[in-house]
C-alpha positions as CSV (number, residue, x, y, z in Angstrom):
1,M,24.4,-10.2,-8.0
2,K,20.7,-10.0,-6.9
3,R,21.6,-7.6,-4.1
4,Q,23.4,-5.3,-6.6
5,S,20.4,-5.1,-9.0
6,T,18.0,-4.5,-6.1
7,M,20.1,-1.6,-4.8
8,R,20.3,-0.1,-8.3
9,M,16.6,-0.4,-8.7
10,A,16.0,1.2,-5.3
11,V,18.3,4.1,-6.2
12,A,16.6,4.6,-9.6
13,A,13.2,4.6,-7.8
14,F,14.4,7.1,-5.3
15,C,15.7,9.3,-8.2
16,A,12.3,9.0,-9.9
17,A,10.7,10.2,-6.7
18,V,13.1,13.2,-6.5
19,N,12.1,14.0,-10.1
20,F,8.4,13.7,-9.2
21,S,8.8,16.0,-6.2
22,G,10.7,18.6,-8.1
23,A,8.2,18.6,-11.0
24,Y,5.3,18.9,-8.6
25,I,6.8,21.9,-6.9
26,A,7.6,23.6,-10.2
27,L,4.0,22.8,-11.5
28,C,2.3,24.2,-8.4
29,L,4.4,27.3,-8.4
30,K,4.2,27.7,-12.2
31,L,8.0,28.0,-12.5
32,P,9.6,28.4,-15.9
33,V,11.9,25.5,-15.1
34,C,10.6,21.9,-14.5
35,L,12.9,20.6,-11.8
36,D,12.1,17.2,-13.1
37,S,15.6,16.1,-14.0
38,I,17.5,16.2,-10.7
39,G,16.9,12.5,-10.1
40,T,17.5,11.7,-13.7
41,L,21.0,13.3,-13.5
42,L,21.7,11.7,-10.2
43,A,20.8,8.2,-11.4
44,A,22.8,8.7,-14.6
45,A,25.8,10.0,-12.7
46,L,25.8,7.2,-10.1
47,L,24.5,4.2,-12.2
48,G,24.9,5.1,-15.9
49,P,22.7,6.1,-18.8
50,W,20.1,3.3,-18.7
51,Y,19.3,4.1,-15.0
52,G,19.1,7.8,-15.8
53,M,16.6,6.9,-18.5
54,A,14.6,4.7,-16.2
55,A,14.4,7.4,-13.5
56,A,13.1,9.8,-16.2
57,M,10.5,7.3,-17.4
58,G,9.4,6.4,-13.9
59,S,8.8,10.0,-12.9
60,A,7.1,11.0,-16.1
61,F,4.7,8.1,-15.7
62,L,4.1,8.9,-12.0
63,S,3.6,12.6,-12.8
64,G,1.5,11.9,-15.8
65,V,-1.1,9.7,-14.0
66,T,-1.2,11.9,-10.8
67,S,-0.6,15.6,-11.4
68,D,0.5,16.6,-14.9
69,I,-0.7,14.6,-18.0
70,Y,1.8,16.6,-20.1
71,A,4.6,14.7,-18.4
72,L,3.7,11.5,-20.3
73,Y,4.1,13.2,-23.7
74,F,7.4,14.7,-22.7
75,M,8.8,11.3,-21.5
76,P,11.0,10.9,-24.6
77,A,12.8,14.2,-23.9
78,G,13.5,13.0,-20.3
79,M,14.7,9.6,-21.6
80,I,17.1,11.3,-24.0
81,T,18.3,13.5,-21.1
82,G,18.9,10.4,-19.0
83,I,21.0,8.7,-21.6
84,T,22.9,11.8,-22.5
85,A,23.6,12.5,-18.8
86,G,24.9,9.0,-18.3
87,L,27.3,9.4,-21.1
88,L,28.5,12.9,-20.3
89,F,29.0,12.2,-16.6
90,K,31.6,9.6,-17.6
91,T,33.6,12.4,-19.2
92,R,35.3,15.4,-17.5
93,L,32.7,17.8,-18.8
94,F,31.2,18.3,-15.3
95,K,34.4,19.3,-13.6
96,G,34.9,23.0,-12.7
97,R,34.3,25.5,-15.4
98,R,33.6,22.8,-18.0
99,T,30.2,22.3,-16.3
100,A,28.7,25.1,-18.4
101,V,29.7,23.3,-21.6
102,G,28.7,19.9,-20.2
103,T,25.3,21.4,-19.3
104,A,24.9,22.8,-22.8
105,L,25.7,19.4,-24.4
106,L,23.3,17.8,-22.0
107,T,20.5,20.2,-22.7
108,L,20.5,20.3,-26.5
109,P,19.1,16.8,-27.5
110,G,16.3,16.9,-24.9
111,S,15.4,20.4,-25.8
112,L,15.1,19.6,-29.5
113,V,12.8,16.7,-28.8
114,G,10.8,18.8,-26.2
115,A,10.4,21.7,-28.6
116,V,9.0,19.4,-31.3
117,I,6.6,17.8,-28.9
118,S,5.5,21.2,-27.5
119,A,5.0,22.7,-31.0
120,F,3.4,19.8,-32.8
121,V,1.4,18.1,-30.1
122,F,0.4,21.0,-28.0
123,G,0.7,24.1,-30.2
124,G,3.2,25.5,-27.8
125,V,0.8,25.6,-24.8
126,T,1.7,23.2,-22.0
127,S,1.5,23.1,-18.2
128,S,4.9,24.9,-17.9
129,G,5.1,28.5,-16.9
130,S,7.2,29.1,-20.0
131,S,4.3,28.6,-22.3
132,I,3.6,32.3,-22.1
133,L,7.0,33.0,-23.6
134,V,6.4,30.7,-26.5
135,Q,3.1,32.5,-27.3
136,L,4.9,35.9,-27.0
137,F,7.6,34.8,-29.4
138,C,5.0,33.6,-31.9
139,R,3.2,36.9,-31.7
140,L,6.5,38.7,-32.4
141,G,6.8,36.8,-35.7
142,C,8.8,33.7,-34.8
143,G,7.5,30.4,-36.0
144,L,6.0,28.0,-33.5
145,V,8.8,25.4,-33.6
146,A,11.5,28.2,-33.4
147,S,9.6,29.9,-30.5
148,A,9.2,26.6,-28.7
149,F,12.9,25.7,-29.2
150,A,14.1,29.2,-28.1
151,V,12.1,29.0,-24.9
152,Q,12.9,25.3,-24.4
153,I,16.6,25.7,-24.7
154,I,16.7,28.6,-22.3
155,T,14.5,27.1,-19.7
156,D,16.0,23.6,-20.1
157,Y,19.5,25.0,-19.8
158,A,18.6,26.7,-16.5
159,D,16.8,23.6,-15.3
160,R,19.7,21.3,-16.2
161,F,22.3,23.7,-14.7
162,I,20.4,23.8,-11.4
163,S,20.0,20.1,-11.5
164,A,23.6,19.4,-12.3
165,A,24.8,21.8,-9.6
166,L,22.6,20.0,-7.0
167,V,23.8,16.6,-8.2
168,L,27.5,17.6,-8.2
169,S,27.1,19.1,-4.8
170,F,25.5,15.9,-3.5
171,L,28.1,13.7,-5.1
172,S,30.9,15.7,-3.6
173,Y,29.7,14.7,-0.1
174,L,29.7,11.0,-0.9
175,T,32.8,9.0,-0.3
176,E,33.9,6.4,-2.8
177,E,32.6,3.7,-0.5
178,M,29.2,5.3,-0.2
179,K,29.0,5.6,-4.0
180,M,29.9,1.9,-4.3
181,R,27.2,0.9,-1.9
182,L,24.6,3.0,-3.8
183,R,25.7,1.3,-7.0
184,G,25.1,-2.0,-5.3
185,G,28.8,-2.8,-4.7
186,H,30.4,-4.3,-1.7
187,D,28.9,-4.3,1.8
């Protein structure tokens, strides 16, 4: 039992590092996507919702204290994404053409939370390259929350679709035995 939990914690820590790396690249390049949920989705798909949430929390904390203070504030959106991903990866929504629908369902809860955080805590201006779009929509007459949500849902969907595609591709190369080992199963 101890070996299983150690393996799961190691996988979750690795996934948090993947998130941190993606987020750092996106931050440095000022990309409109965050790339901070690849590890969250991988942990959720392999280990379940709580580990997806843990990977999101770990990477948000690491990013927040090293490179992007905004990551700490958006931790709840990542946590919701981790839990949602863990639940959705248990369904058939990430098989074939259903992946687009699965990604939409995965994106919605975290985007709602992220838009509220962006609008009310930061006035729509964050470290993301998409902040420019929020301000543009506001200038065009949309409200701040509506602008933040419109941009958030578009950029988050793109981000989650990229992340899900990478995770699904990675998982397709793993045998069932490899997946069991990563989950802390038999030797």
